[in-house]
N, C-alpha and C positions, 0 to 999 in steps of 0.2 A: 631578395628582400628579407628572408627569414634567417639567413646565415649571419648577416652582419650584426654586430653589437654596436648600435649607434651611440652608445654612451662611452665608447672607447675610441682611441686613435686620434691622430692629428689631421687626417684628411678632411678637406672641406665637404660639406653636405649640401646638395642642391635641394632646397625645400619647395621651390616653385619654378616651373609648373609641376603639377602632380595630377594624380588620378581624379581628384574631385574639383580641380580648378585648372583644366588644361588650357593651353593657348590655341586659339583658332587662327590659322594662316590661310589666306585666300591667294592662290597663285595669280589671279587676275590683277591683284594689287601690284604685282611685280613685272607685268607685261605691257607691251605696247605693240600693236599690229601682230599679235600672236607670238611675239618673241620676248624673252626676258631682257629687260633693260635696267633692272635693279637687282641687287643681291638680297637674298632672303635672310633677314636678320630678326632674331627674336630675343627677348630679355628674360632673365630668370633671377631668382634670389638665392644666395648661398649663405650658409653659416660657417664661420671658422672659429678656431680658438683665438683668444685675445691677442692682438698685436701680430698676427701672422702676416708676414710681408707678401707683397704682390708676386714677387718672383717665385716664392715657394708655392703659392696657390697656383700659379701658371704651370709649374712642373707637375702638379697633381692632375691638371686638366689637359695639357698639351698632348695631342695625338691619342687621347684616351677617352674622348667623349663622342657619342654617336646617337643617332636616332635609328630605330629599328621598326619596320612596319609590321602590323598584324594583317596577314593576307587572308586568313580564313578563321572561322569561329569554332572549329572543332578539330579533333584529332590530337596527336601528341603536342604538348604545349610548345616545345622548341620548334617543331615542324610547322606550326602556324605562322611563324615569323620569317620575314624575308631577309635579304641582305642588308647588313648595317651600312648606314650612310654617315660618313665622318663629318664632324663639325669643327669649325675654326673658332677660336676664342678671340673676339674683337677687342673687348675691353673688360676690365674689372675695376670697379670704382666703389669706394666707401660711401655709405649713405649717411649724409651729414644732418640734413633737416629731418626730424622725426615727427614732431607735432604739427600736423597739417594746419592747425588753428593759428600757429604762430609764424607761419611762413608768409612772406610778402606776396608770393605768387601761389595760387591754389593749384596743386598738382595731384593727379591720381596716385602717383607713386607714394607720396607722403601719406595719403589716406590708407593705403594698403599696409605700409610699414608701421604706421601708428597702431593699426589693428593688431598686427603681429606682436608688437611690444606690450599691448594690453591683454594679450591672451596667451599665445604660445610661450613667449619668453617670461611669463609669470610663473611657469612651472620649472622648478629647480631640476637641473640635470637631464632635461628631456633629450638633449643631444650631447650629453657629457659636458665638457668644458666649453663647447662651442656656443658663443653668445654674441659674436661680432657679425653683423649683418652687412652684406655687400651686394651690389648689383653686378650682374654678369651679362654680357652680350654674346650670343652664339650666332654663327653664320653657317648656313647649310652650303656645303661645298659644291654639290652637284644638283642643280635645279632640274635639269632635264631628266635625271633619274627619277625624280618625284613625279613628273608629268607622265613618263612612260609607265610608272607603277599604277597610276590611276587608270590608264587605258587598259592595263593588264587585268586589273580586278573588275573593270567595267562598272566603276562607281564614280560618283562625283566627289568622294571623300575617302580618306584613309586615316587610321589611328596609328600613332607611333609611340613606342616606349622611348624614354630618354635614358641612355645607358652610360654609366661612368665606370670604366675599367680602372680599378685602383692600381697605381704603379707598384711593382714588386709584390703583387698579390694575385692569387688565383680567383679572388672574389671580385664582385662588381656591385655597384649601387645602381638600382634600377628604379626610376620613377615611371611606373606603368601608366600607359594611356595619357601621357603628359602633353602630347602634341596631336592636333587634328588638322590635317591639310585638306583644303577644299579647292575646287575649281568651279565656281558658280556665281550667279548673280544673287546677292543677298537682299534684294528688294522683295524677294519671295522666299519663304522658308517655313519649315514645319518642326514642331517640337512636342515632346511628351512631358506632361507634369505628373509625376508620381510621388507618393508620400507615404509615410508611416508603414514601413516594411516590417519592423519588429523582428528582425532576423535573430535567431538564437539556435544553438545546436539542439536545444531541448525539443523544438518542434518536430525535427526529424525523428527523435526518440518517441515522442507522443504518437506520431503517425504509425511508426513501426509497431509500437505496443498495441494500438488498436487493430492493426492488420493481423498481428500474431494471435491476438485474442480471438479474432473472428475466424481465423484458420483453425485454431484449436477447437472452437465450438463446432465448426463444420465436421471435423474428424470425429468428434464425440457424438454428434447428433444422429449419425446413420452410418451404416456400413456400405451404402450404395456408392458406386464409383462415379456416377454421373449425376449432376444436379441441374435441375432447370435454372436458368439465369435468375429468375425471381427469388430463388432460394439462396443464392449467393449473397452474403451480407453486402450492404451498400458500400462500406469502406473499401471492399476488395474490387468492386467494379466501377466505382466512380472515378471520373477524370474531368479535367477542365480545359477550357481554352478562352482566351480573351477575344471578345467580339463586341461590336458597337451596340450600344443600348443595353437593355435588360431582358433577361429571359423570364418574362412575366408569368408564364404558365408553370414555372418551376421554382418560384420564389420560396415556397414552403420547404421544398427539399434543400434549396441553397442555404436556408437559415440554419440548418443543422448538418451542413455538408462536411464537417470534420476537416477544417482547413489546416494546411501545413504552410505557414507563412514563408518558409524557405522555398517551397515548391512554387508558390505564387510569384516570387521574384524570378525563379528559373523560367517560368512561363512568360513573364514580362520580357526577359532577355530574348527568348525565342521570337516574340512579337517584334521587338525592336530590330533584331537582326534581319528579319524578313523585310521590314520596311526600308532599312538601310540598303540592302541588296537591290531593292527596287528603286533606289534614289528617291524615296518617299518620306524620309525623316532625316533631320539634320543634327539634332542634339536632344538631350534628356535632362530635365531638372528633377533632382531628388531632394525633397524638402524635409528632411529630418526624421527622427525616430528610426534611424537606420537599424539599430539593434534594440531588442526588448530591454536588455540590461547588459552589463559588461561581462561579469564573471560567468563561467560555465556552470549551470545548475546541475546538469546531468550529462554524462558522456564518458568517452574513453580518454579524455585529457590530451588528445592530439593537438588541440587548439589552446593557445594561451588565454584567449578571451574571444568574445563574439565578434569583435571587429575583424578578426582574421577570417571568421566564418563568412562574414559579409563580403570582404574583399575577394575571397577565393570563389564565391559564387559569381561575382562580376567577371573574374578572370577565367572562369571555367576550369579551376584547379580542384583537385581532390586529394585528401589524405586518408590513408589507412583503409582503402577499399578491400584489401586482403586480410584485414584484421577484424576482430570483434568490434562493433556489432554487424559487420558485413553489410554496409549500406550500398548494395549493388543494384537495387531496383531503380528504374528511370526517375522515379519521384525524388530520390535522394542523391542522384549523381549530377554534378555540375558539368553538363555536356557542352554548353555553349559559352563562349567568351563574348562579352558585349562589344558590338562593333561601332556604336555611336559614342561621341564624347559625352560624358556625364558631368554635370555641375552639381556639387553635393554640399549640403549644409546640415547642421545638427539640430536635433529636437530635444525636448526635456528628457526623454528616455535614454538618450545617448550619454547622459551624465550619471545615470543610475548604476550603482555598482552591483547590487544583489537582486536575486529573483524573488518573485511572489509565488504564493501557493495557488494551484488551480482550484483548491477547495475554498478559498477565501471569497466570500460574496458571490459576484457574478463572473468571476474571472474565466471560468470554463466557457461561458457563453460567447466570448469574443473569438474563440476557436470554432464556434459552431458545434459545441459538444453538450451532451446531456449529462446529468449526474451518473447515469448508468454507464456512460462511455468511460468515465475516468475512474471507475471502481477498480481498485487494484494497482493504479499507477502511483508511484512515489518518486520524488526527486531524491538523488543521492546526497544532496546537501540540504541542511535544515533551512527553512524559509521563515523569516520574521518580517511581517508586513511593514513595520516602521523602519527597520534597517534596509528593506528593499527600496525605500524612498530616499535613502541617503545619497546625496549627489555632491560632487566637487569638480572644480575645473581640472584638477590633476588627473581625473579619470579619463580625460580626453587625450591622454598621451599618444596612444597609437593612432587616433584619428589625425592628430597633427603630424605625426611622423609619416604616415603612409597614404592619407587621403587628401587632406587640405590644410595648409598652414594658416588659413584665414577663417575667422568666424563670420566676418562681414567683408563683402567684396563687390566689385562692379564688373559687368560683362557687357561689352559693346558688340552689337550684332549689325553688320552692315553700316550704312550711313544714317540710319533712322531710328534705331532701337537701343535703349540702355536697360539692362536688367540689374537691379540693385538688390543684393542679397543681405538681409538683416537677420541676425541671430536673435532669438526671442527669449533665451534664458532657461534656467532650471525651473523645477517645480517651485511654486510660491507657497510658502507656509503662511503668508499674510491672509490667504483666503482658505481657511480650513474646511469650510463648507464644500467648496468645489473639489478640494483635494480628497476628502474622505468619501465624497459621493462618486468617485471614479472619473470625474471630469476636471482634472486639475487646471487651474490657471498657471501661467508661468510668469517669471519675474518681469519680463518685458525688456524695455530698452534703457540702457544707461544713458546718462547725459551726453557722454562723448559719442554715443551712437546716433543720437539726435543731430549733433553737429555733423557727424559723418554723413548722415542722410541728406542734410541740407547741402553739404559740399558736393555730393554726387549729383544732386539735382542741378546745382549750378554748373557743374562740369558737363551735364547733358545738353545744356543750352536749349535748343528748340526740338531736341529729339523726343520721341515717345518714351515714356518711362513705365516699366513694369517692375513693381516691387515684389520680391520673392521672400516669403517668411515661412516659418513653421507654424507658430501659433497665430490664429487670426486676430485682427484688431477688434472684431465684434463677433459675438456668438450668443444665441438666444437661450434663456432659461425658461423652459416650458415644462414645468413639473406636473405631477398628477392633478394637483388642485387647480392650476391654471388651465389645464386641458379640460377639466370638468366645467370650469367657469365659462370658457369660450364656447364649449359645446352647447351650453344653454343659451349663451348670447347670440350665437349664430343659428340657433334652432336646428341643430343637426341630429339626425337619427343614428349616424355612424360615429366612429371615433374621429376626433379632431386630427387634421393632417397639416403638414407644413404649408401646403398650397393654400390653405384657408387664410394665411397671413400675407399672401401676395398683395401687392399694392392695389390691383384692380378689384380684389375681393374686399379689402378693408374699406375702400371708398364706399361700397354699398352700405356698410354698417355704421361707419363713423364719418363719412363725408371727407375723409382724408386717408390717403394710402400709406401714411408713415407707420412703420412697424415699431419705431422707437417710442411711439406714444402708448403702445399697449403691452410691450414686452421688455423685460430687463435684458439688454444685449451685452452687458458686461459680465458674462459668465463663460468660464472655460476659455478665457482669452488672456491678453497681456495685462499686467498690473501697473508697472511704472511707466510714466510718460504716455499714458493712454490718450488723454485729451489732446496733448501736443501733437501726437502722431496723426490723429484724425484731422486736426486742423491743417497739418502739412499736406495730407492726401487731398483735401478739398480746396487747397489754395487759399485758405483763410489764415494761414500762419503769418505772424507779423514780419518774419524775415524772408520767407519764401512765398511769393504770391503767384504760384502756378499749380494747376492740378496735375496729379499723376494720372496715368491712363488705366492701370489695372493692378490689382493686388492679388497675388496667387498664394494660397496657403493650404495647410492641412490640419493636423492635430485632433480635430473633433471626430474624425472618421465618418463624417457625414458630407452630403452633397448639397451645398447651399450657395445662393447667389444674391448679392446685395448691390445697391448703388447708393452713393453718398452725394449729398448736395450741401453746399455752404448754408448755414442757418444765420438769419439775422438775430440780433439780441432778443427780440420779442418772440422768436420761434424756438429758442433753445428749451428743450425738455429736461426734466430731471427725473431720475429713477431712484427708487428706494433700494439701496444696496445693502441694507442692514438685515438682521436676522430676528425673527419672532417679534419681541417687544422692544427691540433696540434699533429704531430707524436710523439709517445713515444715507444721505442723499448725494447723488453724483450727477453733475450736469453732463448732458450729451451735447458735444459742441457742433453737431451737424444734424441734418435731416437724413434719415435712413429708410430705404425702401427695399422690399424683397420681391423677387419674381423669378421666373425661369427665363432669364435674359438670353441664354444661349440660343433659344428658339428664334430670337430676333435676327440672328445671323443667317438663318435659313429663310425667314419670311421676307426680309428686305433684299430684293434682287438687284436693285440699282446700286452700283458701287458708291456713287456720290451721295445718295440718300443714306446709305449705311454709314458712311464716314460722318455725315452730319448728325445722325442719330447718336452715334457713339460719342462724338466730341461734346455734344450738348449734355449727355447723361453721365459721362464719366466723372469720377472714377468708379470702377466696378470692383467688387471683392468676390472672387471665386474660390470657394472651399471645395476641396476634392476628397473623396472617400479614400480609405486606406488600401494599400496593396495587401496588407496583412490582416489585422483584426477587424472584425465587423463591428458596427456600432450597435449599442443597446438603446440608443436614443431615437425617438420618433419612428419613422418608417424604416424598415430594414432595407439596407442597400448592400448588394454583394461587393466584394473587393474589386477595385478597378482604378482607373486613371483618366486623365483628360488628354485629348489630342488637339493641338492648336494648329491652325493653318493661317499664315499671313501671305497675302498676295498684293503686290504693288504697295507695300508698306502699310496695309490695312488688315486687321484681323477680319477674316471672312467666315471662319468656321471654328466652332469649339465642340467637338464630339466627346461624348462620355463612353468609355469602354468598360466592360465588367466581365467577371468570370461567368461563363456559361457551362452547364453540365453537358458532357458528351455522352450520348446514349450508347450503352454497351449491352 
């Protein structure tokens, strides 16, 4: 992956499937009475130089393309991989119809391709002269070998790299984790939703700085050789694990727990792998803010940018352990390679080029740090807050090359579920209030994305639809003045909390449980096509008249749940979206309620009653807290993720996991 200069050469490049948009293959789709009755064929997309003929392309692929399984998650990288399985090339075809809106027949392929032409191929030279897009079909030669492999690893699934040995070259092009092969009934499945990782090499340096400073203080404080554990600084003895729920008795400690975002992702991979080995997890959604920013702010310059830091954490690869700064402690080592297929999209931070200063505003607090903690820490590169916000599409070069060629895409799971991934854009300068307050809104959806969403909903037919986004479609603005106002209105002696705005509580005070009547919900969310998107979700769009089931998102680093309902014309509320003395009103095109809806999946035991409740009340919006930074808004929530369980095609459980301190 790192040897090849993808801007040089004439060889074709496989851009899909890839690490962030793998293909899922189920062996049961190719069997009858326990025996294979169909060949296993899957499609990919390749980029070639202009007018490269099919015979030349075939020479590059013939006898040179393989899939290679990942058998274990640790040890030497090459030793983790099993025997390579050869692929046949069935066909290579030019892609003629590009704009899905102008095709007579609506096809998913045209939707995917149009997205690539509107994003990846807008960046000059991303793959050198290669800009001709073709479809390629691969056939797995030995199906029985796959079946035997799953039995050997004692799992219902395995991940495979897609390997292309370049003819007359010692190099190879590898699309890591591009294929996931299962042998299961997809009417029941489990997945993790994780978001806002904010990986960057700097967080390892910050953590090492804190530990080195604590060790130095220990050495200087006394000549005694043995210290009671309570005298050992917190940063030297603290460790974490992901567990269900929250460690309520240690929330104060967790608030200032000196987080290393990179380590949080490493711990998540451990959790994922344990579940995969127990056949208790099928795939993972990663919804943006993969990196905190692109350039390296501080480090030994082993990495070109933070995308490679993120990729190597997923792959369990390390660089420079034998060189300064000697990251050899378990917290800094990528020991595990993720064993589940991951579906990845970008967030607003993934467009950001430069870093921010830990001394600016409350930046240190998202790491769980105090002013005293960061005393003496300096980045090697100068930080300017305004240049740190600079973002461009071209900054996604390495995301497109190595992670995912699509910003928007569709994922079919079994016969009953469609996951639609919608990219929500860069930071929006149209709302400076949100941007400068540390809760930026993002640009939202372009017009073609709205058309794309409608197309994917049409293609889903009667399947359940889960929309996956980075930035939420709604998010509450509950500033200090609003908190004081509602504290008085609710006659509370304590601080106002988010649960006070649950629909069952609002009914007591206002006779109506709608949260959109009392709070501005167009804060820290998408800007463009906001109302249109909400109408589509609730089935009140003029073109698409069906509700989606669930919207999964992140961005706010908070844990919140909403439900939406279509509003009649007389029920539409409007909110003052202006500032100070300049009112600007926006209509909210639906009714919005908030509560802890995940509890309902535990309370309703009857499967039919649960399905009925869900169908009547959908769509739901579930915001998930970050894996990385903690939120400074409302009640503190430790880093974590959600774990979804679907049984007989119905969501039956949505658990929240968070970091727990391990006592030492």
